[in-house]
C-alpha positions as CSV (number, residue, x, y, z in Angstrom):
1,M,-79.9,9.7,84.2
2,S,-78.4,11.2,81.0
3,L,-75.9,8.3,80.7
4,T,-78.7,5.7,80.9
5,L,-80.6,7.5,78.1
6,A,-77.5,7.7,75.9
7,F,-76.8,3.9,76.4
8,A,-80.4,3.1,75.5
9,N,-80.3,5.1,72.3
10,I,-77.0,3.4,71.2
11,T,-78.6,0.0,71.9
12,N,-81.6,0.9,69.8
13,I,-79.5,2.1,66.9
14,T,-77.4,-1.1,67.0
15,N,-80.5,-3.3,67.0
16,G,-82.0,-1.4,64.2
17,V,-78.9,-1.8,62.0
18,E,-78.7,-5.5,62.7
19,Q,-82.4,-5.9,61.9
20,Q,-82.0,-4.0,58.7
21,K,-79.1,-6.2,57.6
22,S,-80.9,-9.4,58.4
23,S,-84.1,-8.3,56.7
24,A,-82.5,-7.0,53.5
25,P,-82.9,-9.5,50.6
26,L,-79.8,-10.5,48.6
27,R,-79.5,-9.0,45.2
28,G,-80.6,-11.3,42.4
29,L,-82.5,-13.6,44.7
30,S,-86.2,-13.6,45.7
31,R,-87.2,-13.0,49.2
32,H,-88.3,-16.6,49.5
33,T,-84.8,-18.0,48.7
34,A,-82.7,-15.1,50.2
35,G,-82.1,-17.0,53.5
36,K,-81.9,-20.5,52.0
37,L,-78.8,-20.7,49.8
38,M,-78.4,-24.2,48.6
39,P,-75.8,-25.5,46.1
40,I,-77.4,-26.2,42.7
41,C,-76.1,-29.5,41.1
42,K,-77.1,-30.5,37.6
43,P,-78.0,-34.1,37.1
44,M,-75.3,-36.2,35.3
45,R,-76.2,-37.2,31.9
46,H,-75.8,-40.8,30.8
47,Q,-72.3,-41.4,29.2
48,D,-71.9,-43.8,26.2
49,G,-68.0,-43.9,26.1
50,I,-67.7,-41.7,23.0
51,V,-64.7,-39.9,24.5
52,L,-62.9,-43.1,25.0
53,L,-63.7,-44.2,21.4
54,I,-62.4,-40.9,20.0
55,A,-59.2,-41.2,22.1
56,L,-58.6,-44.7,20.7
57,V,-59.1,-43.6,17.1
58,V,-56.7,-40.6,17.6
59,L,-54.1,-42.9,19.3
60,V,-54.3,-45.4,16.4
61,A,-53.9,-42.6,13.8
62,M,-50.8,-41.2,15.6
63,T,-49.3,-44.7,15.8
64,L,-49.7,-45.3,12.1
65,A,-48.3,-41.8,11.3
66,G,-45.2,-42.6,13.5
67,I,-44.7,-45.9,11.8
68,A,-44.9,-44.3,8.4
69,M,-42.4,-41.6,9.4
70,I,-39.9,-44.2,10.7
71,R,-40.2,-46.3,7.5
72,Q,-39.7,-43.2,5.4
73,I,-36.6,-42.1,7.3
74,T,-35.2,-45.7,7.2
75,S,-35.8,-45.9,3.4
76,G,-34.1,-42.5,2.9
77,V,-31.1,-43.6,4.9
78,G,-30.9,-46.9,2.9
79,I,-31.1,-45.1,-0.5
80,S,-28.4,-42.6,0.6
81,G,-26.2,-45.5,1.7
82,N,-26.7,-47.4,-1.6
83,I,-25.8,-44.3,-3.6
84,G,-22.6,-43.9,-1.6
85,F,-21.7,-47.6,-2.1
86,R,-22.3,-47.2,-5.9
87,Q,-20.0,-44.2,-6.1
88,N,-17.4,-46.2,-4.1
89,A,-17.7,-49.1,-6.5
90,L,-17.3,-46.7,-9.5
91,T,-14.2,-45.3,-7.9
92,A,-12.8,-48.8,-7.3
93,S,-13.4,-49.8,-10.9
94,D,-10.6,-47.3,-11.9
95,L,-8.1,-49.6,-10.3
96,G,-9.1,-52.5,-12.5
97,I,-9.0,-50.3,-15.6
98,E,-5.6,-48.9,-14.8
99,S,-4.2,-52.4,-14.0
100,A,-5.4,-53.7,-17.4
101,R,-3.9,-50.7,-19.2
102,A,-0.6,-51.2,-17.5
103,V,-0.5,-54.8,-18.6
104,L,-1.4,-54.0,-22.2
105,N,1.2,-51.2,-22.4
106,T,3.9,-53.5,-21.1
107,L,3.1,-56.4,-23.4
108,S,2.7,-54.2,-26.5
109,L,6.2,-52.8,-26.0
110,V,8.1,-55.9,-24.8
111,T,6.3,-58.9,-26.4
112,P,3.6,-57.7,-28.7
113,T,3.0,-61.2,-30.1
114,T,1.8,-62.3,-26.7
115,L,-1.4,-60.3,-27.4
116,E,-2.2,-62.4,-30.4
117,S,-3.2,-65.5,-28.3
118,D,-5.4,-66.3,-25.3
119,N,-2.5,-67.4,-23.1
120,L,-2.9,-64.6,-20.5
121,P,-5.4,-64.7,-17.6
122,G,-8.3,-62.4,-18.2
123,Y,-7.2,-61.7,-21.8
124,Y,-8.9,-62.8,-25.1
125,A,-7.2,-62.1,-28.5
126,S,-10.6,-62.1,-30.3
127,L,-14.3,-61.5,-29.7
128,P,-16.7,-64.4,-29.4
129,A,-19.2,-65.1,-32.1
130,T,-22.1,-64.5,-29.8
131,P,-22.7,-61.4,-27.6
132,I,-21.1,-61.6,-24.1
133,D,-23.3,-61.7,-21.1
134,F,-21.1,-60.1,-18.4
135,T,-23.7,-60.9,-15.7
136,L,-23.0,-64.7,-15.9
137,P,-20.4,-66.1,-13.5
138,A,-18.9,-68.2,-16.3
139,T,-17.8,-65.1,-18.2
140,W,-15.5,-64.2,-15.3
141,A,-14.0,-67.6,-14.8
142,N,-10.7,-66.6,-16.4
143,A,-10.8,-63.0,-15.2
144,T,-7.9,-61.3,-13.4
145,T,-9.0,-60.5,-9.8
146,L,-7.3,-58.0,-7.7
147,P,-7.0,-58.1,-3.9
148,I,-9.9,-56.9,-1.9
149,D,-9.5,-53.1,-1.2
150,S,-10.0,-51.4,2.2
151,T,-13.7,-50.8,1.7
152,G,-14.5,-54.4,0.8
153,N,-14.7,-54.2,-3.0
154,T,-13.5,-57.0,-5.2
155,V,-12.3,-55.8,-8.6
156,S,-11.9,-58.1,-11.6
157,Y,-11.2,-57.3,-15.2
158,I,-11.3,-58.9,-18.7
159,V,-9.7,-57.6,-21.9
160,H,-10.9,-58.4,-25.4
161,R,-9.0,-57.5,-28.5
162,M,-11.4,-56.2,-31.0
163,C,-10.6,-58.7,-33.7
164,S,-12.7,-61.5,-35.2
165,L,-9.9,-64.1,-35.0
166,P,-6.9,-64.7,-32.7
167,G,-3.4,-64.4,-34.2
168,A,-1.9,-61.6,-36.2
169,R,-4.3,-58.8,-37.0
170,T,-2.9,-58.7,-40.5
171,L,-4.3,-62.1,-41.4
172,P,-6.6,-62.0,-44.5
173,N,-9.8,-63.1,-42.7
174,N,-9.0,-61.3,-39.4
175,Q,-11.2,-58.2,-39.1
176,C,-10.1,-55.9,-36.4
177,V,-11.2,-52.5,-35.2
178,L,-8.1,-50.3,-35.8
179,Q,-7.2,-46.8,-34.9
180,A,-8.1,-44.4,-37.6
181,S,-6.6,-41.2,-36.4
182,K,-2.9,-41.9,-37.0
183,A,-1.4,-39.8,-39.7
184,G,1.0,-41.0,-42.4
185,F,-1.1,-43.8,-43.9
186,T,-0.9,-43.8,-47.7
187,S,-3.4,-46.6,-48.5
188,P,-5.9,-48.9,-46.9
189,Q,-3.4,-51.7,-46.9
190,D,-0.9,-49.5,-45.1
191,F,-3.5,-48.7,-42.5
192,I,-4.2,-52.4,-42.0
193,Q,-0.5,-53.3,-41.7
194,N,0.5,-50.4,-39.4
195,G,-2.8,-49.5,-37.6
196,Q,-3.2,-50.3,-33.9
197,A,-6.0,-52.6,-32.7
198,F,-8.5,-51.5,-30.1
199,Y,-8.9,-53.4,-26.8
200,R,-12.0,-53.4,-24.7
201,I,-11.4,-53.5,-21.0
202,T,-14.4,-54.6,-18.8
203,A,-14.1,-54.1,-15.0
204,R,-16.4,-55.7,-12.5
205,V,-16.7,-54.5,-8.9
206,Q,-18.4,-56.6,-6.4
207,G,-19.1,-54.3,-3.5
208,V,-20.8,-54.5,-0.1
209,R,-24.5,-55.3,0.2
210,G,-24.3,-57.5,-2.8
211,S,-23.9,-54.6,-5.3
212,T,-22.2,-55.2,-8.6
213,T,-20.9,-52.5,-11.0
214,Y,-19.6,-52.9,-14.6
215,V,-17.4,-50.4,-16.4
216,Q,-16.0,-50.6,-19.9
217,V,-13.2,-48.6,-21.6
218,M,-11.8,-48.8,-25.1
219,E,-8.0,-48.7,-25.3
220,Y,-5.5,-48.9,-28.2
């Protein structure tokens, strides 16, 4: 009898707990909606494609920026290369200057009268009456051209004696630019007779990429 009563009490207590759980409302919800939980979906708004338009504008802007960057880098590399070729051409011009100086020194010691006429390639015993345009191909028709160097430069040179006429520099009408630093001259006539004439050496270097460089040096 006592076991039956204890079992009945336990059953009542369990039923009471289950009834309390089922009847208790969820926090934050009303009693009406506590047992009816339904997912809440917001209605989709109408899309006008504005996101796609913005993405296309950004893509175009990034493409233009990339093209501009590539062009800037390419221009920088080209400028650097041109500067390097110019320095190389200036260095190659020294070969033409030194070659012309060697010829002048040899002729002035062995046969100085050879320098009084235009019988040598690339040499002129006098200046022309009109200014010389060294950019004209005809100016370099009689020039001395050296073999092409290892970097592809073609060096040519022309020598002009700084006199108004060919022949001896002591001629009455021949006006020459003479060296004025030599000591021992006692008179202007002595200076004219014994002074040394100046020579202008013009070297042209035709390098790669169509570059052309001109260098001039005065020699006596």
